[in-house]
N, C-alpha and C positions, 0 to 999 in steps of 0.2 A: 317611486323617487322624489316624491313631494318633499319641500322643505317642513322638517317636522319641529318647530321651535314651538314650545308652550309658553312664551311670550311675547305680547304684542304691547306696543307702546301706546299712548293715549293718543297718537296720530295716525294708528291702526298699520304701522310698519313693523314686520318681522322683527324681534329682538335676537340676536345670536351672537357670540363670540366670534372673531375671525378664523380660529381652529375649526368650530362647527361648519363654519360657510364653506371652508376649504374642505373639508371632510365630505360636505354636500357635493361639492364640484367635482371632486375626484369620482364620485358615485355615478356622475351624469357621463362619465365617459365609458359609455357602453361598448366599445369595441376595444376597452383597455389598451389603446395605443400610447397612451401616455399624454392625450392631448385632446381638445375639446373641440368638435367641428361644430359648424353651425348649425348642423341638423340636430347635434346631441343637445345644442344650447335650445333649440326650438321647442326640442320635446321637452326638456326639463322645465323651461317658462311655460307652456301649455300644462303641464303636469300639476304646477302650482295653482292652475287658475287663471293665470295670467292672460290679459287679453293683448293681442296685436302681438303674438309670439313671432311671428315671421319678423316682423320690422324690428322688434326688439332685439331679437337674435340676430339680425345683421347688423344694427349699430352696436351691439355690445361687441361682436366679434371684431368690427372696423376700430372700436375704440379701445380694446384689450390686446388685439395682434401687432405689436410693435415691429416684430420683423415681416409680416405682410406673408407670411407663409400659407395664410387662410384656416389656421389652426390658432388656439390658445394654449402653449406651454406651460409646464410648471413655472416657469420663470415669469410670464404673463398674468399669472392667476390673481396678485396684486392688483393688476390693472382691472380685470374683471370684477373684483370685489368693490372696487371703486365707482365701477358703472353700476352694479349693483345695488349700492347705497343711493346714488342718484337716482335711476330708472325703474329698480324692481321693487321698490317697496321694503328695504332690508335697513334695518340699523344694528350696526356693529356695537357692541361693548367692549370695554377693555377691562380685565380683572388684574 
């Protein structure tokens, strides 16, 4: 479930397209309910070798979960992508 990006920028960030990141985010939905829970996000961050996974998953959920239902739905993925760029070492490139 780790991010498998072949490219790394000079600043150490993983480089991927928005579609690659969305595809990875959908894979972390382990119970396949169409939403990402805080626990699923925590496990995903931990799988990438990220430090402070519990803290980052809590902040990621708070940042992305606009309707405050405790999950990140399809319509909130762009918010999670923005969080990933700012706090998880991901750089989005556009083609």
